N, C-alpha and C positions, 0 to 999 in steps of 0.2 A: 879360496875353497877350504871348507872345514876338513880337518884331518882327525880321523878316529884315533883317540888315544888308547893304548893297550890297557886292558883291565888289570888292576893291581890288587884286587881283593874279591872275595866271594860275593857274587851278585844275589839279588833278591830271589829271582826265579829258581836258581839252583838251591838256595838256602831253604826255600819253602818246602822242598821235598823231604826235609827232615823235621819239619814242624807239624804239630798237631793242631788242626783247625778246630775252633770252638763251634759246635754245630747247634742249630736250633731244631726243635720238632717241626714237622711240616706245617706251614702256615696255610690257612684257608680264608680267602678274602670274604666269602659269603657269610661268615659267622657274625651274628649281631647279638646284642645283649638280650634280646627276646623278653622285654619287660612285661609284655602281656601275660606270658605264662607265669611270671613271678607274682603278678598282682591279682590273678584270679584265685578264688577259693576252689580247691579241688576236692571233689566228692568221690569216694571209692564206690564203684558199681560192681557188686559181687557177681551177678549173673549176666553182665553185659547189657542190661536194660535199665533205664531210668525213667520212671513214670511220674509225670507232673500232674498231680491231682488239683482241681480248682472247684470254687463256689459257683453252682449252676445259676442261681437266681437270687440276687440280693433282696428282692422284694419280699421274700418270705421271712426276713429277719425284722422283727419289730421290737423296739425298746421304748421305755417311757420314763421320764423323770417325774416320779409320783409326787403328788401334793400330800399334805397331811390329812388324807381322807381314806376311805375304804374302797376306792375304785378298783375295778377288776384289772389285773395285770395283763399286758398283751402276751399272746402266745406266739412262739417262734420256732422255727427249725431251719437248719442249714442243709440245703440240697447240694449234691455233688454232680459234676459232669460224668455221664455214664461211660463215655469213651475218651478218657484223657489221652493226651499225646504221650507217646513213648519214644525216648531217644535211645538209639542203638549205637554202641561204640563202633567206630571205624578204625581200620588198621592201616598203618604206614609200614610197609615191609621192604626189605631188600636182602640179598644174599651176598656176603663178602667172600671172595675167593682169594686165597693166598697160597702160592706154590710152596711146598715144604722146603724146597731147596733155598728159596729166598729167606724164609723165616729161620732156617737153621744156620745159614752162613752170614747173613747181614743184619743181625739183631743187636749189635753193639755200636754205639751206646744206647740206641733206642730200639725197643722191641717192635719188630715189623708188624706183628699181628695186633698188638695193642694200638699202634698208631693208625693202622687201617681201620680198626673198629672205632677209635676215637673220632676220626674225621667223618666216618659214616654216621655215627650217632649224632654228631653236630649237624650234619646235613638233614637227617631225619627230623631233628628238633626244629630246624628252620622250616621244614615242610609242615610240621605240626602247627606252628604259629600262623603260617599262611592259611592252612585249612580252617583254623579257628576264626579267621576273619572272612575268608572267601568261599568256603565250602557251600555248595548250593543246597545241601540238605540241612546243615546245622550252623553254618558260619554266621557271624554277627551281621554282616551286610545283607544276608538273606533271611534273617530272623526278626528284623525290625518291623514293627507294625506300621502300616501306611500312615496312621494318624500321628506317628512319632517321627515323621520325616518332614523337615523344613528346608527351605532354600535360602541362600544368601540374598541380602537385599540389593547388593551392587556387584556381586561376583567375588571380590576379594573378601577374606574372612575378617570381619570387624568385631570389636568388643560387643557391639549390639547383637551380632549374630550369635556369639557364644552365650550372651545373657539369655537370648531366646531359647537356645538349646538347654540351658540350665532350667528354664521354666518347664521343660518337658520331663526332666529327670531331677525333680527338686527334692525328692525324699532321699537324703543321704547320698548324693552323687559321689562317685569314687574317683574317676579320672577321665580326661579326654584322651582319645586314641586317634592319632593322625600321622600322616607322612611327614618326614622332616622338612620337606619343601613347604608344606602347609604351615608348619610352625614358623618358618622364616617369613611366609606371607603374612601371618597374623602379627609377628613382631614388627613388620614394616608398618602395618596399619596402626599399631599401638604407638610407634615412634611418631608417626604423622600427627597423632592426636595428643601427643605429649603425656601419654599414660604408660610408661614402660612397665611391663608386668614384673612382679617380684619373682624370686626363685626359691626353691625348696630343695633340700638334700634328701635323696632317697637312694638306698643301696650304695651309698658312697658317691653318687653322681648328682649333678645339679640339673634341675628341671625348672623351666619357667611355669608360672601358674596364672590362672585367671579366677578371681574371686576365691582364691585359696585352693582351687582344684588344679592338680598338676596336669600339664600337657605331655603325654607319653608318646615318644616317637616310635614308629614302626614302618619300615620300608615295605611291608606286606600290604599296607593300605594302597589300593590301586590308584595310579595316576594315568589318565587318558586325555590326550589333547589339552594339556595344561589345566586340567580340572581334576579334582579329587573330592573326598568326603572327609568329614570330621565326625567321629563317634563320641558319645558320652555314655558311660556305664555306671550302674550301681552293682556292686558285687556282693556275693555271700548268700547262702541259703537262708539264714535267719533274717536277712533284710529283704527277702523275696527279690533277689537280684539275679545277676548272671553268674553261673557256676561252670567250672570245668569238670569233666567226667573222665575217670580213668579206671582201668582194671587192676585191682590189687593182687598181690601174692602170685605173680607169674613165675613159672619155672625159670631159673637163672636170671632173676630180676636184677637189673643194674640200677635203675632209678624207678620211681613210681610209674607204672604203666609201660615200662620199656624193659625188654629182655634180650639177651644174646645167647643163642643155643648153638652148640657145635653139631654139625650135620654129618661129619665124617670126612674121609679122604678117598678120592676116587682113584681109578687106575692110572691117571696122569699125575698122581702125587699132588693133587690140589686139595687143600683143606677148605671146607666151606662152613660159614657161620651165618645163621639166620638171625637177623636183627628185626625185631617187631616192636611197634609202639601202638597202643590202643588208647583212643581218646575220643571225646566229643564235647559238646557245649550245649547248655540249656539256658534259655531266658525264661525265668519263672513267671514273671508278670510283664505285661506290655510296657509299663512305664519304667522298667529297669534299663531300657536302651532307647537312645534317640540318635538320629543321624542328620547332620547338616550337609545338604547336597549342593552341587553346582559351585564348589569352592575353587576359585581361580587362583593360581599360584604364580602367575607371570606379570602381576601388576606392580609397577615401581613408581616412586614419586620423586620429583625433583625438588631438592631443598635449596632455598636461596638464603644467603646470610648477608 
């Protein structure tokens, strides 16, 4: 039978009472890189409305490569759509409440109000990226023209499928946008065919590419029943692509389109802060966006050596 020996020196548990623990700021697992918001071109919308004007009828435009004669030159004019689509900025809002006792007594080494606002802003920006993809009014998946939607040939995303997607957005394609599980599924299909995709460095991170176009991961692209979608975008107003919209010059602006405003202290000594983010997204022409549908992510292959 083991005999407990008497303690002859100070133990760990008691010693720790005199030690200062190195602390981290609060961690939030839902925070992602949000590559989509980094890669979009953002257009300031002064009055909260963005109007996309277009050519009504291309048949009114006539040009001629003239011979060396005196033929009459063609006459042309460009007509415009009378009721162009207007995009309105949407808001992502919340109110952060912090008891003044908490902020007064427990703000060393980290300021309680700053950390509450930081984590709230991160959550709002995660919601922003989700809305840019899934919002039923302006999200990418709800803005794609039906003629720009194709389906996989065999379920799993193959190089052939991505090539066909590139044929839909062939004018200066910017990047593929897809769920990380879809990237893994595409990688498996490339490995099976012996064509491992090369990588490229963006923002200090490595991304696999196809035909030189990076595959950008986002966990906001929905996955349902082991199926998902792959998007391909052209971005930029000058390229007639996809653009992000934001409200500039907000009161107490922290970052473009996002503001934090102090709302006061109530009779329970709780201080309130209004956090608001205003944004939207516009697809300027139909061929700036295409979607590969019916992408299966659960197909694996057995390799024999």
